[in-house]
ZADO-1210 file (C-alpha; in nm, 4 decimals, padded with zeros to 6 digits):
<atoms>
<atom x="01.0443" y="-00.7416" z="-02.4470" code="UNK" pos="1"/>
<atom x="01.2921" y="-00.9655" z="-02.2576" code="UNK" pos="2"/>
<atom x="01.4918" y="-00.7884" z="-01.9520" code="UNK" pos="3"/>
<atom x="01.6603" y="-00.8308" z="-01.5837" code="UNK" pos="4"/>
<atom x="01.3973" y="-00.9288" z="-01.3401" code="UNK" pos="5"/>
<atom x="01.3464" y="-00.6089" z="-01.0921" code="UNK" pos="6"/>
<atom x="01.4180" y="-00.6057" z="-00.7581" code="UNK" pos="7"/>
<atom x="01.0884" y="-00.6349" z="-00.6827" code="UNK" pos="8"/>
<atom x="01.0646" y="-00.9518" z="-00.8060" code="UNK" pos="9"/>
<atom x="01.3816" y="-01.0632" z="-00.6859" code="UNK" pos="10"/>
<atom x="01.2509" y="-01.2621" z="-00.4288" code="UNK" pos="11"/>
<atom x="00.9624" y="-01.4277" z="-00.5706" code="UNK" pos="12"/>
<atom x="01.1777" y="-01.5713" z="-00.8554" code="UNK" pos="13"/>
<atom x="01.3955" y="-01.7392" z="-00.6331" code="UNK" pos="14"/>
<atom x="01.1218" y="-01.9103" z="-00.4543" code="UNK" pos="15"/>
<atom x="01.0304" y="-01.9919" z="-00.7905" code="UNK" pos="16"/>
<atom x="01.3057" y="-02.1580" z="-00.9096" code="UNK" pos="17"/>
<atom x="01.3848" y="-02.2972" z="-00.5603" code="UNK" pos="18"/>
<atom x="01.0693" y="-02.4404" z="-00.4189" code="UNK" pos="19"/>
<atom x="00.9694" y="-02.5900" z="-00.7800" code="UNK" pos="20"/>
<atom x="00.8272" y="-03.0267" z="-00.7661" code="UNK" pos="21"/>
<atom x="00.8999" y="-03.2193" z="-01.0553" code="UNK" pos="22"/>
<atom x="00.5406" y="-03.0953" z="-01.3184" code="UNK" pos="23"/>
<atom x="00.4225" y="-03.2567" z="-01.5980" code="UNK" pos="24"/>
<atom x="00.6041" y="-03.3613" z="-01.9421" code="UNK" pos="25"/>
<atom x="00.4613" y="-03.0529" z="-02.0961" code="UNK" pos="26"/>
<atom x="00.1967" y="-03.0201" z="-02.4234" code="UNK" pos="27"/>
<atom x="00.2560" y="-02.9813" z="-02.7679" code="UNK" pos="28"/>
<atom x="00.2419" y="-02.6198" z="-02.7007" code="UNK" pos="29"/>
<atom x="00.4893" y="-02.6453" z="-02.4441" code="UNK" pos="30"/>
<atom x="00.3009" y="-02.5945" z="-02.1365" code="UNK" pos="31"/>
<atom x="00.2789" y="-02.7326" z="-01.7864" code="UNK" pos="32"/>
<atom x="00.0412" y="-02.6823" z="-01.5293" code="UNK" pos="33"/>
<atom x="00.2651" y="-02.4816" z="-01.2274" code="UNK" pos="34"/>
<atom x="00.0836" y="-02.3166" z="-00.9160" code="UNK" pos="35"/>
<atom x="-00.1626" y="-02.1656" z="-00.7413" code="UNK" pos="36"/>
<atom x="-00.0921" y="-01.8301" z="-00.5369" code="UNK" pos="37"/>
<atom x="-00.2765" y="-01.7615" z="-00.2179" code="UNK" pos="38"/>
<atom x="-00.2282" y="-01.4864" z="-00.0036" code="UNK" pos="39"/>
<atom x="-00.3590" y="-01.6252" z="00.3128" code="UNK" pos="40"/>
<atom x="-00.5036" y="-01.4464" z="00.5850" code="UNK" pos="41"/>
<atom x="-00.3454" y="-01.6619" z="00.8273" code="UNK" pos="42"/>
<atom x="-00.0102" y="-01.8489" z="00.6548" code="UNK" pos="43"/>
<atom x="00.0111" y="-02.1392" z="00.9557" code="UNK" pos="44"/>
<atom x="-00.3386" y="-02.2255" z="00.9413" code="UNK" pos="45"/>
<atom x="-00.3827" y="-02.2828" z="00.5846" code="UNK" pos="46"/>
<atom x="-00.0649" y="-02.4588" z="00.5935" code="UNK" pos="47"/>
<atom x="-00.1736" y="-02.7297" z="00.8582" code="UNK" pos="48"/>
<atom x="-00.4806" y="-02.7997" z="00.5763" code="UNK" pos="49"/>
<atom x="-00.2552" y="-02.8642" z="00.2643" code="UNK" pos="50"/>
<atom x="-00.0144" y="-03.0854" z="00.5376" code="UNK" pos="51"/>
<atom x="-00.3068" y="-03.3019" z="00.6275" code="UNK" pos="52"/>
<atom x="-00.4335" y="-03.3429" z="00.3150" code="UNK" pos="53"/>
<atom x="-00.1017" y="-03.4648" z="00.2047" code="UNK" pos="54"/>
<atom x="00.1256" y="-03.2029" z="00.0542" code="UNK" pos="55"/>
<atom x="00.4774" y="-03.1156" z="00.1073" code="UNK" pos="56"/>
<atom x="00.5429" y="-02.7730" z="00.3243" code="UNK" pos="57"/>
<atom x="00.8746" y="-02.6106" z="00.2812" code="UNK" pos="58"/>
<atom x="00.9817" y="-02.2408" z="00.3663" code="UNK" pos="59"/>
<atom x="01.1847" y="-02.0124" z="00.0691" code="UNK" pos="60"/>
<atom x="01.2798" y="-01.6700" z="00.1006" code="UNK" pos="61"/>
<atom x="00.9526" y="-01.5115" z="00.2286" code="UNK" pos="62"/>
<atom x="00.7224" y="-01.7602" z="00.0720" code="UNK" pos="63"/>
<atom x="00.5485" y="-02.0270" z="00.2264" code="UNK" pos="64"/>
<atom x="00.5072" y="-02.3062" z="-00.0138" code="UNK" pos="65"/>
<atom x="00.2758" y="-02.6365" z="-00.0115" code="UNK" pos="66"/>
<atom x="00.4174" y="-02.9170" z="-00.2737" code="UNK" pos="67"/>
<atom x="00.1500" y="-03.1581" z="-00.4123" code="UNK" pos="68"/>
<atom x="00.1774" y="-03.3964" z="-00.7885" code="UNK" pos="69"/>
<atom x="00.0693" y="-03.1126" z="-01.0554" code="UNK" pos="70"/>
<atom x="00.1209" y="-02.8005" z="-00.8634" code="UNK" pos="71"/>
<atom x="00.2972" y="-02.6046" z="-00.6001" code="UNK" pos="72"/>
<atom x="00.0454" y="-02.3867" z="-00.3901" code="UNK" pos="73"/>
<atom x="00.2149" y="-02.0567" z="-00.2875" code="UNK" pos="74"/>
<atom x="00.0991" y="-01.9762" z="00.0671" code="UNK" pos="75"/>
<atom x="00.1860" y="-01.5766" z="00.0899" code="UNK" pos="76"/>
<atom x="00.2149" y="-01.2998" z="-00.1407" code="UNK" pos="77"/>
<atom x="00.5093" y="-01.1039" z="-00.0840" code="UNK" pos="78"/>
<atom x="00.5697" y="-00.8361" z="00.2478" code="UNK" pos="79"/>
<atom x="00.3465" y="-00.5620" z="00.2267" code="UNK" pos="80"/>
<atom x="00.1053" y="-00.6589" z="-00.0396" code="UNK" pos="81"/>
<atom x="-00.3200" y="-00.5596" z="00.0929" code="UNK" pos="82"/>
<atom x="-00.4842" y="-00.8401" z="00.2805" code="UNK" pos="83"/>
<atom x="-00.7300" y="-01.0799" z="-00.0180" code="UNK" pos="84"/>
<atom x="-01.0441" y="-00.8569" z="00.0354" code="UNK" pos="85"/>
<atom x="-01.2403" y="-01.1665" z="-00.0183" code="UNK" pos="86"/>
<atom x="-01.2605" y="-01.5340" z="-00.0741" code="UNK" pos="87"/>
<atom x="-01.3138" y="-01.7413" z="-00.5057" code="UNK" pos="88"/>
<atom x="-01.6551" y="-01.7542" z="-00.4406" code="UNK" pos="89"/>
<atom x="-01.7854" y="-01.4267" z="-00.6854" code="UNK" pos="90"/>
<atom x="-01.4349" y="-01.4687" z="-00.8628" code="UNK" pos="91"/>
<atom x="-01.4129" y="-01.6231" z="-01.2166" code="UNK" pos="92"/>
<atom x="-01.2411" y="-01.8917" z="-01.0290" code="UNK" pos="93"/>
<atom x="-01.4806" y="-02.0289" z="-00.7912" code="UNK" pos="94"/>
<atom x="-01.2957" y="-02.3139" z="-00.7035" code="UNK" pos="95"/>
<atom x="-00.9713" y="-02.5327" z="-00.7655" code="UNK" pos="96"/>
<atom x="-00.9988" y="-02.9219" z="-00.6940" code="UNK" pos="97"/>
<atom x="-00.7977" y="-03.2786" z="-00.6290" code="UNK" pos="98"/>
<atom x="-00.7717" y="-03.6382" z="-00.7211" code="UNK" pos="99"/>
<atom x="-00.8090" y="-03.8629" z="-00.3732" code="UNK" pos="100"/>
<atom x="-00.8181" y="-04.2493" z="-00.4033" code="UNK" pos="101"/>
<atom x="-01.0469" y="-04.2110" z="-00.0948" code="UNK" pos="102"/>
<atom x="-01.2733" y="-03.8700" z="-00.0465" code="UNK" pos="103"/>
<atom x="-01.4353" y="-03.9644" z="00.2879" code="UNK" pos="104"/>
<atom x="-01.0740" y="-04.0446" z="00.4713" code="UNK" pos="105"/>
<atom x="-00.9243" y="-03.7397" z="00.2801" code="UNK" pos="106"/>
<atom x="-01.1564" y="-03.4899" z="00.4058" code="UNK" pos="107"/>
<atom x="-01.1852" y="-03.7040" z="00.7487" code="UNK" pos="108"/>
<atom x="-00.7700" y="-03.5673" z="00.8314" code="UNK" pos="109"/>
<atom x="-00.9123" y="-03.1971" z="00.8463" code="UNK" pos="110"/>
<atom x="-01.2328" y="-03.2385" z="01.0780" code="UNK" pos="111"/>
<atom x="-01.0604" y="-03.0833" z="01.4001" code="UNK" pos="112"/>
<atom x="-00.9337" y="-02.7499" z="01.1417" code="UNK" pos="113"/>
<atom x="-01.1109" y="-02.4169" z="01.0809" code="UNK" pos="114"/>
<atom x="-01.2224" y="-02.5621" z="00.7469" code="UNK" pos="115"/>
<atom x="-01.6122" y="-02.6078" z="00.6362" code="UNK" pos="116"/>
<atom x="-01.7007" y="-02.9172" z="00.4613" code="UNK" pos="117"/>
<atom x="-01.9624" y="-03.0515" z="00.2489" code="UNK" pos="118"/>
<atom x="-02.0350" y="-03.3807" z="00.1526" code="UNK" pos="119"/>
<atom x="-02.2327" y="-03.6939" z="00.1268" code="UNK" pos="120"/>
<atom x="-02.4468" y="-03.8717" z="00.2188" code="UNK" pos="121"/>
<atom x="-02.6596" y="-03.4843" z="00.2821" code="UNK" pos="122"/>
<atom x="-02.4108" y="-03.2693" z="00.1872" code="UNK" pos="123"/>
<atom x="-02.3753" y="-03.3544" z="-00.1546" code="UNK" pos="124"/>
<atom x="-02.6987" y="-03.5052" z="-00.4017" code="UNK" pos="125"/>
<atom x="-02.6041" y="-03.7987" z="-00.1494" code="UNK" pos="126"/>
<atom x="-02.2910" y="-03.9035" z="-00.2315" code="UNK" pos="127"/>
<atom x="-01.9344" y="-04.0220" z="-00.1090" code="UNK" pos="128"/>
<atom x="-01.7034" y="-03.9880" z="-00.3463" code="UNK" pos="129"/>
<atom x="-01.7231" y="-03.5653" z="-00.4186" code="UNK" pos="130"/>
<atom x="-01.6967" y="-03.3429" z="-00.1023" code="UNK" pos="131"/>
<atom x="-01.6207" y="-02.9315" z="-00.1135" code="UNK" pos="132"/>
<atom x="-01.4292" y="-02.8234" z="00.1477" code="UNK" pos="133"/>
<atom x="-01.3778" y="-02.3836" z="00.2354" code="UNK" pos="134"/>
<atom x="-01.1047" y="-02.2151" z="00.4164" code="UNK" pos="135"/>
<atom x="-01.1455" y="-01.9479" z="00.6604" code="UNK" pos="136"/>
<atom x="-01.0071" y="-01.6779" z="00.4297" code="UNK" pos="137"/>
<atom x="-01.2895" y="-01.8565" z="00.1852" code="UNK" pos="138"/>
<atom x="-01.0498" y="-02.0573" z="-00.0821" code="UNK" pos="139"/>
<atom x="-01.2693" y="-02.3298" z="-00.1827" code="UNK" pos="140"/>
<atom x="-01.1406" y="-02.6471" z="-00.2343" code="UNK" pos="141"/>
<atom x="-01.3390" y="-03.0219" z="-00.4332" code="UNK" pos="142"/>
<atom x="-01.2309" y="-03.3030" z="-00.3748" code="UNK" pos="143"/>
<atom x="-01.3437" y="-03.6335" z="-00.6378" code="UNK" pos="144"/>
<atom x="-01.2476" y="-03.9480" z="-00.5745" code="UNK" pos="145"/>
<atom x="-01.0348" y="-04.2115" z="-00.7623" code="UNK" pos="146"/>
<atom x="-01.0164" y="-04.5461" z="-00.5982" code="UNK" pos="147"/>
<atom x="-00.6995" y="-04.6775" z="-00.8869" code="UNK" pos="148"/>
<atom x="-00.4456" y="-04.3729" z="-00.8366" code="UNK" pos="149"/>
<atom x="-00.1297" y="-04.4612" z="-00.7121" code="UNK" pos="150"/>
<atom x="-00.0804" y="-04.1354" z="-00.5029" code="UNK" pos="151"/>
<atom x="-00.2557" y="-03.9979" z="-00.1924" code="UNK" pos="152"/>
<atom x="-00.3164" y="-03.7043" z="-00.3908" code="UNK" pos="153"/>
<atom x="-00.2338" y="-03.5069" z="-00.6608" code="UNK" pos="154"/>
<atom x="-00.4143" y="-03.1586" z="-00.8276" code="UNK" pos="155"/>
<atom x="-00.7356" y="-03.2376" z="-01.1232" code="UNK" pos="156"/>
<atom x="-00.8414" y="-02.9108" z="-01.2163" code="UNK" pos="157"/>
<atom x="-00.9666" y="-02.4935" z="-01.2038" code="UNK" pos="158"/>
<atom x="-01.2456" y="-02.4408" z="-01.2496" code="UNK" pos="159"/>
<atom x="-01.3808" y="-02.1531" z="-01.3702" code="UNK" pos="160"/>
<atom x="-01.7629" y="-01.9448" z="-01.3507" code="UNK" pos="161"/>
<atom x="-01.8409" y="-01.7214" z="-01.6558" code="UNK" pos="162"/>
<atom x="-02.0875" y="-01.6283" z="-01.8314" code="UNK" pos="163"/>
<atom x="-02.3266" y="-01.9342" z="-02.0488" code="UNK" pos="164"/>
<atom x="-02.2316" y="-01.7648" z="-02.3531" code="UNK" pos="165"/>
<atom x="-01.8792" y="-01.7476" z="-02.2931" code="UNK" pos="166"/>
<atom x="-01.8294" y="-02.0705" z="-02.2333" code="UNK" pos="167"/>
<atom x="-01.7417" y="-02.1832" z="-02.5747" code="UNK" pos="168"/>
<atom x="-01.4651" y="-01.8754" z="-02.6235" code="UNK" pos="169"/>
<atom x="-01.3168" y="-01.9137" z="-02.2849" code="UNK" pos="170"/>
<atom x="-01.2407" y="-02.3182" z="-02.3783" code="UNK" pos="171"/>
<atom x="-01.1157" y="-02.1636" z="-02.7237" code="UNK" pos="172"/>
<atom x="-00.8661" y="-01.9364" z="-02.5326" code="UNK" pos="173"/>
<atom x="-00.7428" y="-02.1329" z="-02.3355" code="UNK" pos="174"/>
<atom x="-00.7284" y="-02.4349" z="-02.6366" code="UNK" pos="175"/>
<atom x="-00.5565" y="-02.1416" z="-02.9120" code="UNK" pos="176"/>
<atom x="-00.2699" y="-01.9883" z="-02.6154" code="UNK" pos="177"/>
<atom x="-00.2256" y="-02.2709" z="-02.4226" code="UNK" pos="178"/>
<atom x="-00.2648" y="-02.5611" z="-02.6077" code="UNK" pos="179"/>
<atom x="-00.5057" y="-02.7211" z="-02.4030" code="UNK" pos="180"/>
<atom x="-00.7128" y="-03.0021" z="-02.5106" code="UNK" pos="181"/>
<atom x="-01.1372" y="-02.9385" z="-02.5684" code="UNK" pos="182"/>
<atom x="-01.3096" y="-03.2293" z="-02.4149" code="UNK" pos="183"/>
<atom x="-01.5668" y="-03.2253" z="-02.1355" code="UNK" pos="184"/>
<atom x="-01.5863" y="-03.3423" z="-01.8030" code="UNK" pos="185"/>
<atom x="-01.8866" y="-03.4720" z="-01.7168" code="UNK" pos="186"/>
<atom x="-02.1820" y="-03.2390" z="-01.7671" code="UNK" pos="187"/>
<atom x="-01.9019" y="-02.9430" z="-01.8005" code="UNK" pos="188"/>
<atom x="-01.7056" y="-02.7689" z="-02.1067" code="UNK" pos="189"/>
<atom x="-01.3735" y="-02.8447" z="-02.0440" code="UNK" pos="190"/>
<atom x="-00.9781" y="-02.8297" z="-02.1586" code="UNK" pos="191"/>
<atom x="-00.6938" y="-03.0238" z="-02.0836" code="UNK" pos="192"/>
<atom x="-00.2892" y="-02.8987" z="-02.0147" code="UNK" pos="193"/>
<atom x="-00.0855" y="-03.1963" z="-01.8315" code="UNK" pos="194"/>
<atom x="-00.1259" y="-03.1146" z="-01.4685" code="UNK" pos="195"/>
<atom x="-00.4924" y="-02.9435" z="-01.4646" code="UNK" pos="196"/>
<atom x="-00.8158" y="-02.9978" z="-01.5930" code="UNK" pos="197"/>
<atom x="-00.9646" y="-02.6709" z="-01.6768" code="UNK" pos="198"/>
<atom x="-01.3686" y="-02.6617" z="-01.5916" code="UNK" pos="199"/>
<atom x="-01.6293" y="-02.3844" z="-01.7469" code="UNK" pos="200"/>
<atom x="-01.9267" y="-02.3150" z="-01.5712" code="UNK" pos="201"/>
<atom x="-02.2333" y="-02.1242" z="-01.6828" code="UNK" pos="202"/>
<atom x="-02.2679" y="-01.8547" z="-01.3545" code="UNK" pos="203"/>
<atom x="-02.5961" y="-01.6497" z="-01.3067" code="UNK" pos="204"/>
<atom x="-02.4116" y="-01.3564" z="-01.1623" code="UNK" pos="205"/>
<atom x="-02.1073" y="-01.1553" z="-01.2616" code="UNK" pos="206"/>
<atom x="-01.7479" y="-01.3171" z="-01.1755" code="UNK" pos="207"/>
<atom x="-01.4887" y="-01.0681" z="-01.0876" code="UNK" pos="208"/>
<atom x="-01.1339" y="-01.1239" z="-01.1147" code="UNK" pos="209"/>
<atom x="-00.8756" y="-01.3025" z="-00.8559" code="UNK" pos="210"/>
<atom x="-00.6281" y="-01.0204" z="-00.8847" code="UNK" pos="211"/>
<atom x="-00.6728" y="-00.9525" z="-00.4551" code="UNK" pos="212"/>
<atom x="-00.8485" y="-01.2096" z="-00.3859" code="UNK" pos="213"/>
<atom x="-00.7543" y="-01.4968" z="-00.1221" code="UNK" pos="214"/>
<atom x="-00.6354" y="-01.7516" z="-00.4636" code="UNK" pos="215"/>
<atom x="-00.4551" y="-01.4646" z="-00.6392" code="UNK" pos="216"/>
<atom x="-00.3844" y="-01.5141" z="-00.9572" code="UNK" pos="217"/>
<atom x="-00.2697" y="-01.9286" z="-01.1091" code="UNK" pos="218"/>
<atom x="00.0336" y="-02.0089" z="-01.3063" code="UNK" pos="219"/>
<atom x="00.1444" y="-02.2246" z="-01.6058" code="UNK" pos="220"/>
<atom x="00.4673" y="-02.3009" z="-01.6826" code="UNK" pos="221"/>
<atom x="00.6052" y="-02.2786" z="-02.0544" code="UNK" pos="222"/>
<atom x="00.9341" y="-02.4021" z="-02.2474" code="UNK" pos="223"/>
<atom x="01.0126" y="-02.1601" z="-02.4173" code="UNK" pos="224"/>
<atom x="00.8922" y="-01.7905" z="-02.3173" code="UNK" pos="225"/>
<atom x="00.9463" y="-01.6021" z="-02.6597" code="UNK" pos="226"/>
<atom x="00.7019" y="-01.8022" z="-02.8345" code="UNK" pos="227"/>
<atom x="00.4193" y="-01.7991" z="-02.6094" code="UNK" pos="228"/>
<atom x="00.4643" y="-01.4241" z="-02.6215" code="UNK" pos="229"/>
<atom x="00.4600" y="-01.4102" z="-02.9943" code="UNK" pos="230"/>
<atom x="00.1569" y="-01.6141" z="-02.9761" code="UNK" pos="231"/>
<atom x="-00.0078" y="-01.3701" z="-02.7196" code="UNK" pos="232"/>
<atom x="00.0507" y="-01.1083" z="-02.8925" code="UNK" pos="233"/>
<atom x="-00.0596" y="-01.2624" z="-03.2330" code="UNK" pos="234"/>
<atom x="-00.4288" y="-01.3309" z="-02.9987" code="UNK" pos="235"/>
<atom x="-00.4009" y="-00.9867" z="-02.8725" code="UNK" pos="236"/>
<atom x="-00.3019" y="-01.0701" z="-02.5294" code="UNK" pos="237"/>
<atom x="-00.0736" y="-00.7529" z="-02.3971" code="UNK" pos="238"/>
<atom x="00.0869" y="-00.8862" z="-02.0846" code="UNK" pos="239"/>
<atom x="00.0458" y="-00.6943" z="-01.7540" code="UNK" pos="240"/>
<atom x="00.3990" y="-00.7556" z="-01.5807" code="UNK" pos="241"/>
<atom x="00.6135" y="-00.8403" z="-01.9291" code="UNK" pos="242"/>
<atom x="00.8490" y="-01.0852" z="-01.9261" code="UNK" pos="243"/>
<atom x="01.1859" y="-01.0666" z="-01.6817" code="UNK" pos="244"/>
<atom x="01.4793" y="-01.3107" z="-01.6116" code="UNK" pos="245"/>
<atom x="01.6178" y="-01.3214" z="-01.2558" code="UNK" pos="246"/>
<atom x="01.9745" y="-01.3208" z="-01.3364" code="UNK" pos="247"/>
<atom x="02.0553" y="-01.5141" z="-01.0133" code="UNK" pos="248"/>
<atom x="01.9060" y="-01.8380" z="-01.1075" code="UNK" pos="249"/>
<atom x="01.7599" y="-01.7663" z="-01.4650" code="UNK" pos="250"/>
<atom x="01.3350" y="-01.8175" z="-01.3973" code="UNK" pos="251"/>
<atom x="01.1558" y="-01.6230" z="-01.6597" code="UNK" pos="252"/>
<atom x="00.8662" y="-01.4411" z="-01.4903" code="UNK" pos="253"/>
<atom x="00.5815" y="-01.2670" z="-01.6401" code="UNK" pos="254"/>
<atom x="00.2028" y="-01.1806" z="-01.6329" code="UNK" pos="255"/>
<atom x="-00.1382" y="-01.1752" z="-01.8013" code="UNK" pos="256"/>
<atom x="-00.5359" y="-01.1580" z="-01.7796" code="UNK" pos="257"/>
<atom x="-00.7746" y="-01.3439" z="-01.9490" code="UNK" pos="258"/>
<atom x="-01.0460" y="-01.1409" z="-02.0568" code="UNK" pos="259"/>
<atom x="-01.2223" y="-01.2682" z="-01.8078" code="UNK" pos="260"/>
<atom x="-01.0240" y="-01.1636" z="-01.5151" code="UNK" pos="261"/>
<atom x="-00.8155" y="-01.4255" z="-01.4286" code="UNK" pos="262"/>
<atom x="-00.4667" y="-01.3647" z="-01.3134" code="UNK" pos="263"/>
<atom x="-00.1853" y="-01.5644" z="-01.4419" code="UNK" pos="264"/>
<atom x="00.1568" y="-01.6040" z="-01.3947" code="UNK" pos="265"/>
<atom x="00.3886" y="-01.7445" z="-01.6884" code="UNK" pos="266"/>
<atom x="00.7694" y="-01.8937" z="-01.5816" code="UNK" pos="267"/>
<atom x="01.0125" y="-02.0248" z="-01.8047" code="UNK" pos="268"/>
<atom x="01.2266" y="-02.2441" z="-01.5565" code="UNK" pos="269"/>
<atom x="01.5845" y="-02.3550" z="-01.6923" code="UNK" pos="270"/>
<atom x="01.6887" y="-02.7107" z="-01.6404" code="UNK" pos="271"/>
<atom x="01.3587" y="-02.8198" z="-01.5653" code="UNK" pos="272"/>
<atom x="01.2787" y="-03.2119" z="-01.5813" code="UNK" pos="273"/>
<atom x="00.9393" y="-03.3501" z="-01.5843" code="UNK" pos="274"/>
<atom x="00.6880" y="-03.5815" z="-01.4627" code="UNK" pos="275"/>
<atom x="00.4823" y="-03.8235" z="-01.6431" code="UNK" pos="276"/>
<atom x="00.1193" y="-03.7249" z="-01.6227" code="UNK" pos="277"/>
<atom x="-00.0333" y="-03.9953" z="-01.3710" code="UNK" pos="278"/>
</atoms>
C-alpha cells in the first residue's frame, strides 16, 4: 500500500508540512482534526473573511492557507482543478463551525465583506450567542459563543446532514474508524475528536458528496497511517487514493470517502508536536 508520493501531489504535501500549525493532542486512536480544504472562487475575498475572524494567513507553494487553533483552512485547490460546483448546503457537510467569546463582535467584523449574516435577535430564534455566515461561493459557517474561551477563535465542529436512519450508523462509523467519542451536542447526536465535534443531523432531502463543492474535503491527522488503514480495511473501507509519502518532508497522504459521501484526507506528519485541547 505504501509508495512514494506522485509528482502531482508533491506541491500539496509540501504545503501540508510547511503550513501546519500545532494540532491538538491525538486521541487513543491516534487521530486529531487537521484541515478543511476549500475550492474558493475568490481566494482573496475568502482570505479577508478568515483573517478578519482572527486567522493567520500564509502563502505556501500553490496554496493560500489560514490557520486557526484546531484547524487549517486551505483556500484553494491545485491549479487546473475545475471550479466548485456549489456550496456546502446540499452536501453531506452542511456547514462547519467556530467557537468565539462573543458572537456579535465576531460577525460584526464581517459586515463590510461579501457575506450573508443571519444572527439574533431576529435571525435565529432571538439568540445573540449564535450566528450563521454564508460566503459568496456558498461556504456556510456557524459561530457559537463561549464567554470563558481564552483565545479569540477556535475550530469547533463539522456538521453533517444525512437521512435520520443513517445517523446512528454515521456516529458509530466515526467512533470505530477515528476513535471519536460518541455523545450528544445539545439535541444532536455527535462524536468528539481532538479539535472537532462531529455533529449529525437529520436531513429531509438527500445530500451528496463534498468532492467538487466549495468544501471539497476535510482532513484528519493520524500518528500511524499504516495502523489506520489496517483498521479501515478491516471495516471494509478502501482508499480512494492509497497512502503515499512525500520524500522531501516525510508527510504521508491518503484519501477515503465515508459511506455518505464525505471526501476525507488522511495525513501522517513526522516529528509533530501537539497542543493541549482548550
